[in-house]
Structures are given as structure tokens and as C-alpha cells.
C-alpha positions, 0 to 999 in steps of 0.5 A: 681878378679871378686866378688859374693856378697851375701846379707843376712838378714830378710825381711825388713832389706834393702837387695834390697836397699843395692843391688841396691845401690851397683850395681852402677845404674844397671851396675852390675846384681842383682839377688833374689829368689823374682824375680821369684814371682815379675811381671816385668811389674807391680812389683806386688809380688805374693808368691807361696810356691809350686813354691819356688824350681823353684825361687831358681833354677832361681836365681842360674841359672841367677847367674851362667850365669853372672859368665859364662859371666865374670861379675866383680860384681854379687849381689845375695840378699836373706834371706839366713837364713840358711847357706845351702842356700848359699852352691850353690853359694859358689860352683859356686864362687869356680868353677868360681874363684869368691871371695865371700863377704857375708854381713849381712843386719840388719834393723836399718832404721825401714824398713818394709818388703814388703811381709807382713811377720808376726812379728811372722814369723820374729822372728821365722826366727831370731831364727834360723838365722845361723852365721859362727863362724869362 
């Protein structure tokens, strides 16, 4: 069975690192909202809030295309702080017969977020972090 693996966690938790590890050397695709803001040549990250909706759309479109291609494992790494952020992926998975695995990544390794998210903002994100209780 094909699988969609959603890696969620706060900035600096290690979602991208874990996704890279699990992708078996790039054998399986990795998608992230951050990809939209990252220059593919230099790797420089430049977030623009006004384009966030485009970044979400690109990530969902890439994920859908990978499902349409029948790729066995697809990884999406994003904060997914709120449960509604996962809904489009859950719907796509259901429509394309993908089993969903949601993995919450926590920062036990002392990682630092590469997007300069302040400690205050991290605490706000943590406070509203939604978990499914059943």
C-alpha cells in the first residue's frame, strides 16, 4: 500500500532532517511549504507572508502529482500546528488510496530553527499546537 507520511513539529524540531533520512537517499519525494521560499540554487530562505497561500498550494499540488504518479512513499514536512492544515492532505490520501502516517517530531537534540523564528513565536505556536486525542 502507498503511504503519505506527514512530519509535523515546531521550527527546529528536525522535520526536514528526519524526512531526508526516511527518504532513503532521495528515493522518495519530500515536499514542504518552505520549498516555495527557498532558492534552489543557493538554498537561501526568504519568507514572504503575502505569498504563504501560494506556498501551501504548491506543496499540495506537488503532493497530489506524486500520488497521481503512484509513488509508494511521499513525505510532507511542515509545522502542521493546527489540524485543519492537514485536511487537504488527508482528503488527497483518501481519494488516492494512500495510507496516512502522522509523525510529530520534537526537539530533543537541541536543534535551532533556520528561519529565525523567535522564542516568543515558538511559544505561541506550541500553545496552539493541536493534537488528536482519539
